[in-house]
Structures are given as structure tokens and as C-alpha cells.
N, C-alpha and C positions, 0 to 999 in steps of 0.2 A: 422372734416376736410372736406372741400367742395369737391365735386366730380369734377374731371377734365375731360372735354369733350375729347372723343376719337379723335385722329387725323383722319380725313376722309381718308387719305392715307392708314391707318392701319385698317379701318373698312370695312369688306367684303361687307357690304350692301351699301356703298357709291359708287357713279359712279366714284369717284376719286381713288378708290382702284384698284391697279394692282397686280395680282397674281404673285408670284415668277416665274411661268412658262411662263408668258407673256414676249415676246421679240420682237424686231422690225422685226425679220425674220419669225415670225409666219404666217402661211397661214390661212386666215378666211374660204376660200373655196378652193377646190381642183383644180378648173379650172381657168385660167387667162381670164379675159374679153378682147375680141378683137374687140368690137363694135357690136357683134351680140347677139341676145336673151337678150337684156338689162333687160327686166323685170324679167326673170328667175334669172339672176345674182343679180339683186337688191334684189329680195326676199330672196335669199340665205345669202347675206351679212346682211340683217336686222335681220334674224333669229339668225346669229352668234353674232352680236352685242347685241341684246337683251339678249341673254344668259350671256353675259358679263356686262350687265347693262351699256352699252355705247351708246345707241341709241341717247341720248340727245346731243351728240357731233356732229351728223350729221344733226339732225332735228331742231337745233337751241334752244332747250329748256335748254341747258346748255351753256350759253353764257360765253365769257371770262370775269372774274371778273376784277375790277379796279386793277391797278398795286399795290395799297396799301392794297388790300384785302389779308388776310392770305391764301386764297385758289388759288391765282393767280399762284403760282409756280406749284401747284398740277395740275391745269387745263393745263398749258403749257406742263407738262410732259405727261399727258394723250393725249393731242392733238398730240404731237409728235409721240406717239406710234400709235395712230389712223391713222395718215398720213402714217406712215410706213406700217401699215397693208393694207391700201387702195392701196398704190403704188405697194405693193407686189402681188396684185391680178389683176393687169393691165398688158397687154402685154407692150413690151418695148417702142413702139411708143406712146401709150396712156399715159403711166406713164411719159414719158418725156414731154408731152404736159401739164401736170398739176403739174409738179415738183415744180414750184415756187409759188404755192399758199401757203398762210400762215396758213391755217387751214383745217382741215378734212372736215368742212362743206362746204368751198369754193370748194374743190375737188368734193364732193358729188353733190353740186348744179350745177357745170359745166357739170359733166357727165349727170345729169338728163336733163339739157337744151339741150344738144347735141343728146342724145340717147333716152330720155324718152318720146318724143312727138310722139303721134299716127300719122301716116302717111297713105296715100292711099296705098303706096307700101307695108307696113307692113300688113295692113288688107287684102290686095289682096292675099299676099303670105299665110297668115293663113287661109283665107277662102278657097283658092285653095287647101291647104293641107288637110283641113277638107272634102272638096268635093270629094278628090281622096281617102280618107281613107275608106277601106271596110274590112270586116273580112278576106276574102280570106283564106289563110292557117293558120292564126293566131288562137290561142285559144281565147275564149270569154273574158278571163281575159286580154290577150295582146291586143286585139281589143279595149276593153273598156278603157284600160290605155292610148292608143294612142289618142282616142277621148277625154278623160278627159283632158290630157295634152293640146291639142289644144283649148278646151273650156276655160281652165284656162288662157291660153295666150291671147285669144280674150277678156276675161273679164278684164284683166289687161291693155290691150291697149284701149278698148272701153267699160268701165263699164256702166251698166244700170243707168239711172238717178234716183235719189230718188225723191219721191213725197213729196212736201212740203205744199201741199194745203189740205191735208186731213189726216186721220189716217191710211191709208192703207199701208204707208211706202214702196210703190212700190211692194207690194205682188202680185198684179194682173199681173205686168210686169214680175216678176220673174216666176210666174206660167206659163205664156204664153211662156216665153223663155224655161223653163224646158219641156214643152209639145213638143215644136218644136225639141228640142234636143232629147228627147226620141224617137219621130217618126223617126228622122234621124238615130238614133242608130239602131232601129229596121229594117228600110229599108235595112241597109247595112249588116245585118246578112246573113249567108248563107241560102240556100233553106231548109235545114234540120230543120230550126226553124219556118217554115211557120205556123204550127198549133198553136204553142205557141205565135207567133207574133199576129195571129188573135184574140186569146183569150185575149191578153193584150190590144189590140186596141179597143175592145168593152166595156171595162171598163169605168165607168163614176163616178167620174172624173178619169182621167188617173192617175196611180200611179207615184211615183217618180222614177227617173232614178236609183237611188241607190237601191230601192226596187226591181225593175225589174231585176237588175244585180244580 
């Protein structure tokens, strides 16, 4: 007897699979997106969708099959679920502005076009926040976390260019950036760290930020 292929809707490894607990009212992330901190929100959504094997529905790798394809209905079902999930993590005004798009990918692309572009205003705000961040009354752990969050946001808005002309893969750029961030981190530590700071700064090459922390 020939083996009958498993229905992809029933196969947990298939992107067309929906778990019995999946429902239109499920929240992918705890906070609704209101137009601010787009890159943080995007990253959280992508982690959630990756865990559910559904990234292909927003990045275009799982396109809608032809109407005659046996997977067409499964795609439409997953697309409707994904659309509900995205609408559920947008505030009311934003949700209404994308309500009539026919696919989750169209919603995703529209939000990226509106909020994902780097702007001078965004970079100014991030760099100003980074400039103003000092240890103060924070523990080293809290201070480092604040700096790390700002660095990550800056990287998402203005990533380093990759080098396509040699084999260095931008390692020199990354090292230069890491050294500057290490010095910035050390400069804003409280005076009680003066001796330790001096010991670190005379090292050659400079250690990584993670090692120093």
C-alpha cells in the first residue's frame, strides 16, 4: 500500500500548520504598536512568527498558490490568521489604516515603508539619548543594559555596511565601532572606576565590551 502524504495542515513542521491553541485573538507581543520604536516591535514580531514557523507569510517566501493548487485553502487560512495577529498588535488607528489589505505581507510591507525608514530625526533622538546616558545612580548592570539597548536600536536604524571587495567582511569596521563604544561606556562610569578604567584603556588591542562588562 502506497504511503499517503501527510496533509500539511496536520504536519507540525509545515508552515501551513496551525496549532489548536492558535486563534485570531492571540497576541504575538504584549504591547501594541503605536508608531513608535518600530524596529523593537518588528524584532519582537519576527521572533514570535519564527517560533511559529510563519515568517514566510510576511517575507514573501510563502506566496499564495494558484487557485487550483491543493495548498491554496491552507494558505488562505494561515494568511487570515496572520492578518488577525498583526491587526491585534496595532493600536486602533494603525489597525484601521491597514484593515483592507488582502494579505499579511501587504500589511507588513506597508508598515515597513511608513515606519522602517531611517530618518535624521530618529538618529538624532537615539544619539542624543546615548550622549545623555551615564551611570549615575544605576548599577553597572543597569547602566550597561541602557547603553546596549541604544546601541542595538542604532544598529537597526543605521547598520554598518558590509565589505564586498575583500575577505574582511567588515571586521575592521566592527572592531572600530566596538572600540568607540567601549571607550564611551568607560567614560561615563562613575569616578570609583577610575583605576579599572585606566587599566583597561592601556590594553592593546582593546578588549570587547562584553569582556569588560
